[in-house]
N, C-alpha and C positions, 0 to 999 in steps of 0.2 A: 456630740462631742466628741467626734473625730473616730468610736467606732459603731461599725454597722452592728444595728439591734432588730430589724425585723422589712421583711418586702412587706408592701402598700402596694397592695394590685386594686384594678377598673373600679371606684364607687366611691361611698362618701369615708374621709379618712381624717382626721386630726392629729396635729402636729404641735409640737409645742415650739413659738416659735424661737429663735435666736438658740434656742439649747439643743434641738434637733432643725436637722435639713436632708432634701429630700435628692437624689437624683436620680438620673431616668436612665433605664434601659431597654433598648428591641425587644422581643423575642420572635423579630419575623428573618424567612432568610436574608442573609447578608451577600453580596454577589461580590468578587472582589475579580481582579485581573492581575495578574503577575507575570512581566516580561526581566528573563534574565539571559544575560549572556556569559556563552561559556566556549569551554576549549576542549573539545573532542580529545581522544587520546594519542588522535597523530595527528595533534594542534593545527584543527581548523574551528576558527570562530561560527560558534553556531548560537542561536537567537531561537529558544525556545517562551510561547506564550500561551500562559497556563489560566484556566478560569475555574477559581475554588468555591462554592460554597459551603455556608457555614451559617449556623443559629446557636445563641446559646437559649442553651437547654430549659427547662419550665420547669426550675423549681427554685425553693429560697437558696439554698444552700449555692448553688451555681451558678445564678442570678447574683449574691453577693461576691461570689468569686471572679464570677467575669467584671468586673467593678474595681475592686480593693485589690484582687494578686498583683496586677499590672497594671500598668498605667496604660500605657497603648497596644495594646493588645492588634491591632492592625499592623504597625510595623513590627512587632513581633512575627506575628503570620510570615507576611511578608520578609523578612529576614530568615526563617527556618524554610520556607518554601525556596529560598534562593539557595539557600545553603546547601540544603538534599537535593537540587537539579543540578549546579556546579560535579557534585560528584558523583550524581548516577551520568552523564550524559557525560564524564573523563573514562565510564571502563568504555564508551562503543568509538568504532572508528568512525567518522564521516559518513560511508559509504554503508552503514548499517544504522544508522540513529534514525531513517524515518520508519522502517522493518519495527525499532524497537518504540515505539507512540504510546500503546499500550501499558507496556512494562511501565517505563517511565513514569506515566500518570498512577497507577496503580503503588509504584515505589515511597512515589511520596505520597499518594494519598494514605499510607498505611504509616507511614513515620508522625505524618500529621493530623492522623486521626485520635492519635495515643498525646500527641503533643499537647493539643485542644480539651484532652480530660482535664486537664491542669487548670486548665484556666474556665471552666466551668460548660464550656460549650464543644459542641459535636459538631465530626465532617457530613457531608452531605455528600458531595464528590469533588473528584478533581477532575477537569478533562484538559488535554494536552488542543489548542486553538493551531497552533502552527508552529513548522520547527522550518527555521531560515537558515543556509549555510550560507557562508563567503562568497560572494558573489563572484567570482575570479575563478574559485574549486566549481561552483556549479555553474558556470557555466563550460569549464572542464567537463564536469560528466556528463552535459546534456550532449558536448562533441561526438564521445566516445558513443554514446546511445546513438546519436543520429550516425556516427563508420559506425558501428556496428547493424544497424539497420540494412544499411546500404549494401554494407556486403553480404546478409545474409538475403538482400532483394538479388545482384547479383549473384552469388551463386545457387540463387531461385531460378533465377533467369538460361545461365550455360546448363541446368540440370533439363529444363522447359526443354531448348533448343536441342541437347544431346536425345533426348526421345526422341521428341520430331525427327531426326533422321535416323535414330531406333526406325522408328517407326513406317520413316521415307525410304530404309533402305528394305527392309522387309514389304515393303510393298514393289519396290524395282524388282525385285530378286522374284516376288509371287508372280510378276506380270513379265516376266521372263520369262518365268517355266513354264507359266500357259500359252507363250508365244511357241518356245519350241515343242510343249506336247501337243500345239494345232498343226504343226510345220511336220513334224515326226504322224501323226494324223492323215493328212496332208498326201505327202509322199506313200503312205499307204496305202489311203487310196488310188493313186497314180498306179504305183504296180499293182495290183488290183484290179484298174482296168485293162493294166495291159492285156494283165493275165486271163484276163473273162477275154479279151478281142480274139486272143494267140486260138484260143479250145474253139472259139465260134468260127473261127479260121480251118479251122479242121475239122474240125463236125461238118461244113458245108464240100469239103472236096476230098473231103482223105488223104490231104497232102499239104507238107508244110513246105514252097521256093524258096 
């Protein structure tokens, strides 16, 4: 007659016709996708897709609460997730939102877990599946990354050419040094040859004309 009295489990059970009615509730995990459009603190449109997994707690009070405290728990859960996500995303700039994936998920999980307890439910997990920025902003970010990579490549190429020039100059210097040393040794050998020739002449006739 409108007031919940007991929970009927699987098996043989009896109810009073007309006086008593039943409502079904599943205790299996519920997998719910939530997509939220929000704005970062620098006014960039962002869409975040979440996956929320929860279930009704397996005890009589929780089962009754899940059926009678709120008419549409799924709608209420989505509304809570959307509100929490929008508030959290607004804390970050668009250039840091991707690195905050875990922080966003943990924040939503903490708030949602406490609220679900009021409905006789328990939260299993909250996962951030996807983060999408406005396409124009994303294109601009990709352009900046590409430009940065091209600049780095140019710097590396210039540094490579510089090192190559240094090595070539060192090699050329070493070659010239070796050539100079070779020429000095050649001149020394010629001078020694002349000296030996003169001494041989002296020793052969005793005079030098």
